[in-house]
Each structure stands twice: as structure tokens, then as C-alpha cells.
N, C-alpha and C positions, 0 to 999 in steps of 0.2 A: 508587532513589531518585525518579527521574521516570518509570519504565518504565509504571507504572499510568496516570499522568497522560498520556504521550504515547500510550498505546494507548486511552485514553478520547477524547482529542481526534481521533485519526484515525478512530474510530468515529463520532463525532458529525458531523464534516464528511462522510464517506462517506454515511451515512444522510441528512444534509440534501441531498446530490446525487442522491438517489434509489437508492443501491446498498444491497443486503442486506449487513451487515458480519459477517464472522468473524475469528476469531483463534484459533490454536492452531498446534501443529507441523504442518509440510507433510503429514505422513503421515495426517492426519486429514481432509483436504480432500475426498476423494471421499466419504466417510460423512457429511460435514455439509452439504456445498453441495447445495441442490437447487431454488434459484430464483435466477434471473439478472435483471439485472446483479447482481454481486456484487463485493466487495472483500474480500480475504483478507490480513491481516496477520500474518506469521510474528512471534512475540515479539521485540520490539526486543532486540538484544544490547549489552551494556555495553561500550563498546570502550576508553574511557580517561577519566580525570578528572583536572582541574587543581583544586588548593585543598584544604583540609581541613575548615573550618567552613563556607565558602562558597566557591564557585566553579563550574565548567563540568563537565558531565558529556557525554560524546559516546555517542550509541547509533547502531548499525548497523540501519537499518531496510530490510525487504524487503517489497514490496506488489505483490499480484498483483490487477489489474482484469480482469474476465472478463465476457463476455455470450455468450449462446446462439448458435451458430454452426455445427452439426454439418452441416446440409445447404445452408449458403449458397454461392453461386457465389464464385469468387475475388473479384471486384470489390466485391461486398457485405461480405468478410470484411475487405476493405482499407479501407472506409468505417468498420467499427465498429473497427478498430486505430487509426485516426486519432481516433475519438471517444474512445476509452479513453485515448490518450495524452496527450489534451487535459484530461480529467478528472483524470488523475493529476498533472499540472503544476499544475492549478488547485487539487487537494487539498494539494499541497505548499506552494503559495504561499499558501493559506489557514493551514496549518500554521505557517508562519513568522512570522505575525503573533500567533500566541498567546502569552500574557505570559511562559510559562517557557520559550519557545524562543528562543534566540539567533539561530541560522541553520540553513538547511537547505543542505548543501553536497554536492558531487559526485553531483548526481541524474543517475541513468542509467536508460533505458527501453530494453527490447529486447522484440520480438514473439517470442511462443512458436511456434516450428515445430511443436511436438506439443502435444496437449492435457494438461491437469494433472489431470483428473478424467475418468471415462468418459464423461461427457455429449457431448464433442465441442465443448468451447467454445472462443471466440476470446479469447485472454489476451495481456496486455501486462504485463510485470514490470518494477517499479521498484525500484532500490536507492539509498539516500542515507545520509548521514550527518547526524543531527539533534543539534545541540549545544543543550544546555539548561543552565540555570543553577539552582543551589540556594543 
């Protein structure tokens, strides 16, 4: 219903913020990402729906924000995590003002203690429920 529109909105916001945007299943991440900073959107999952001809659809969203960091000392990695976290919060804030979005709920961000690709990036992973209307 709104999955494609949601994916396009996240991509548009991420790109405007200077990130390279990717979306696919996580197993494709190592093959596809070759430039940083990057944001990776796992395809949104249809969680629930209210209404029949019009109503609300909730999508579970997982977004990974990443930047290069293989050889950085711990204090620089911490600085990057802080920036990634701020950028993710700003992205979801911008997303919440899209016309088709009712709300962004239960936003959680965690820093990855291991890398998501063989590049040794610094990553922050966000999960949220995005409520849309149709």
C-alpha cells in the first residue's frame, strides 16, 4: 500500500542529507555498499492495518546509518556514532512530516558493536514503527 512511497521518502531524505542510499535485504549489504556515508533501509514490513477502504497501515522499519571507520581510534568512532544518531533522528523527524505519514513511533537506535560489511564501518541501527494512512 504505502511501502514504495515510504521507501522513496526515506531515500529522498537520506540523499538530501548527503548519504548514499541503499535498500534491499540485509544479506546484500556487503555486495552493494561501496561508498560512505551510507544509509541502508531493509524493506519495510507491513505490521498491521486498520480500516478497509481508508485507514492506517503500520510498517516496521529498520535503517542502518554507516560511515567509514575501520582504522579510527575509539574517540573518533564515538564522534561518528553521535553524528549518525543525530542524523537518524533528523531523518525520522523529517519523515514524520511527510503527507502520508501519521506518526513515527517507538524509535530505537543502537550502536553496532560489530561491522555490518567487511569494510569495518561505524554503524548505528534504528528501528521504528511508521504509521501511514491510505
